[in-house]
N, C-alpha and C positions, 0 to 999 in steps of 0.2 A: 511444494504445494501441500504435502501431507503433514508438514510441520505447523500449519496454521492452527491457531487457537480461536475458534469462533466466538468464545465468550469474551474475548478482548476486542472484538470488532467494534468500530466506532463510526461516527457519521461522516458522510461526504456530501458536499453540496456544490453545485456549479451551474454554469450556463454554456450554451453552444450556439453556433451558426453553421448550418449545413447548406451546401450548394450542389445541386445536381448538374453535372457536366455532360452526362450521357445517360441513356436509359438504364444502364447497369453499373454506373460509376458515379460516386459522389465524393465530395471532400468536406471535412468538418473541422472547425477550430473550436476548442473548448478551454475554459478556465475553471479550475476546480479547487475547492478546499477539502483537504483530507486529514483526518486524525488517525494515526497509528499508535498502538500501545502494546505493552507486554510486561510480564512480571514472572521472574523465575520462581518466586515463592509458591506459585500455583502449579508449577510443573510436577510431573510424576517422575521425572528423571533426577536421580540423586545428585549427579554432578551439577545440573542446572540449579536445583534447589539449594545446594550448598553455595553456589556462586551468588545467588540472592540479589541479582541486579534487576532493576526495572526501568522503564522509560515510557515517555509519551512524546509524540512528534506531531506538531501542527504544520502541515505541508500545504504549499500552493503549487499547482502544476498548470502548465500551458501545453496543450496537445494539438498537433496537426495530423489528422488521420485521413487516409483514403478508405472509402467504403466500396465493397464489391457486392452487389445485390445478387444473391444466388437463388432466390425463390420469391415469386411475386404472385399475388392473387388480385386481379383488378377489380373484381366485384364479389366481395365476401357475402356469402349467402345467396348468390345468384339472383339478386332482386331485379336486375335489369336496369337499375338506376345509377350504378357506378358511383355511389356516394361513400362507400367504405372499401378501402383496399388494405392489403397486408404486404409488408416487405420484410424479408429476412436477409441479413447481410453479414459479411465478415469485414473486419477492419484492422488496419495496422498503420503505423506511421512513426513519428518521432515526437519527443516531448522534452521539456525543460522544467525542473521543479526546484523549489526552495525548501530546504529541510532544516529543522531546528530541534534536534533531540534534547529532551530534558530528563534529568534524573531526580529522584526524591531524596533530599538531604535528611539527616537525622532530625532536623527541626520540623520536618513535614513539608517544607517549601520545595517547589519544583525549580530546579536550577538548570540553565542552559549549559550543555556539556561541551559543545564545540570549542569555546574559548579556553577551557580548562586543560585540554589535551590529556585526557585520562590515560591514554596509552602512549603518550609522548609523540603523537602524530598530529600534524596540522592538516586539516582537510577542509574543502570548500562546502559552504552551505548550498551552493547551486550545482546541480548535476543533471545529466541527461538520462532519459529513459526511452525504451522501445515498447510502446503499447501494442498489444494485439488482443483480439477478442471477437465476440459474437453478439449481435443485437437484432432486434426486430421492432417494428412499429406498425400500428394501425392508423390509417388516415380516416377520420370521422367527418362526415358532412363535407367531404372534399377539401377540408381546410385544417382541422385540428388533429394533432398527432399524439398518440399515447404509446410509449414504447418502453423497452427494457434492454440493458446492456450488461454483459459480464466481461470485464477487462482485466488483463494481466500486464504488469509493468516489469520488464527486465531492466535493471539499472546498472550503472557503471561505478557504483560506490558500495562499500561494505560498512558504511557508518550511519545508516539511517537510524540504528539503535545505539550508536556510539560504541559498538563492540565489534572487534575484528581480530586482533592479534594476541598479544601477551600482556600480562601484568608488568607494570614498571613501578619503580620506587617513586613516591611522591613526597615532597617536603611540605607542600601547602596542606593544612589540616582539612579544609573543605574538599579539595580535589581528592585527597587520600580517602576521605569518607565516602565519596561517590564512585571512586575507581574500584574500591575493594570493600564490599559490604559483608564479607564472610566473617563469622566469629564462631566460637565453640557452641554457643547457644543455638545457632542456626543448624549446625551439624547435628546436634543432639535431637533436634526437632524432626529430623527426616525419618519418615516411616520406612521400614525395611521393604525392599523390593527384591523379589526372588531373582537370584542370578546376577545381581548388581551390587558391587561392594560399596560400603560407606566411604565417601570421600574424606580425606584428612584436611585439616586447615592448611597444611603445607602445599596442598594441591593448588592453592590460590596465591602463592608467593610470587614475588617479582621474577620474571622470566618464564613463568608457567603459562599454559594456555588459558586465554580469556575468551577467545572467539574462534571463528573458522575463516581464515583469510583466503581459503581456496574457492569460496563461493560468495559472489556479491549478493547484496540484498535485493529482494523482489517484493512486490505488494500487489494486491488485487482489489477491485471494487465491483460491487453489484449495484446498479442504479436503475431507478424508474424515472422516466423523463416525459415531459410534456412540451410540445412545440406547436407552432402554427405556420402554415404556408403563407409567405408574404405575397406570392402570386398563386392564387388557387388553381389556375389553369395554365400551367407551363406547357411548353411544346412536348413534354413527355407525359402529359396528362393521360392520354389514351393508353 
């Protein structure tokens, strides 16, 4: 979580359907578009800056979550009219997402990385995630709902950014240019960081560390949402 770079945050957009099955329990299905991105050249870590990789990933995810309502105010403002309520809830469930990481080639074009096997590894574009988070919503005029959610996804893949294990020798020029973007000019451009040595070009040779295979990738979203009650007066209305 502490490794997130907020300046590389991008948009997410989606829709959902929620069904209340008990006063304190609901289920929600959602379909979302998410863009993730990152760029080593903006890092303050000399090793990452020397690695010089970048990516963007346009992802589509389907989530099925259970919601546990932990705090509720039936009449916000105590007006006696019960037209505005507040619900705070925890959620968790399961999800499936489509991932298509792209890297920027020397020409400036963005190229899909999964078919190139930049680390000599074949991986699927479809993967599973476990979403958890916290949300709330206000019901206005007994029908319209405005809310916010903060959600974290733990995944079962380490290739959302196409970086996981070690460098491998590549014979295809395009694949080689995307798999290893380090050169002496990049090394020379790194600003000194106290207590951290300058990396050498040989640090990024075949067989050397390219990523961290010990930890799978994760991602987070913060969303504002709007919905409306299909039945304004359910049996849980009161």
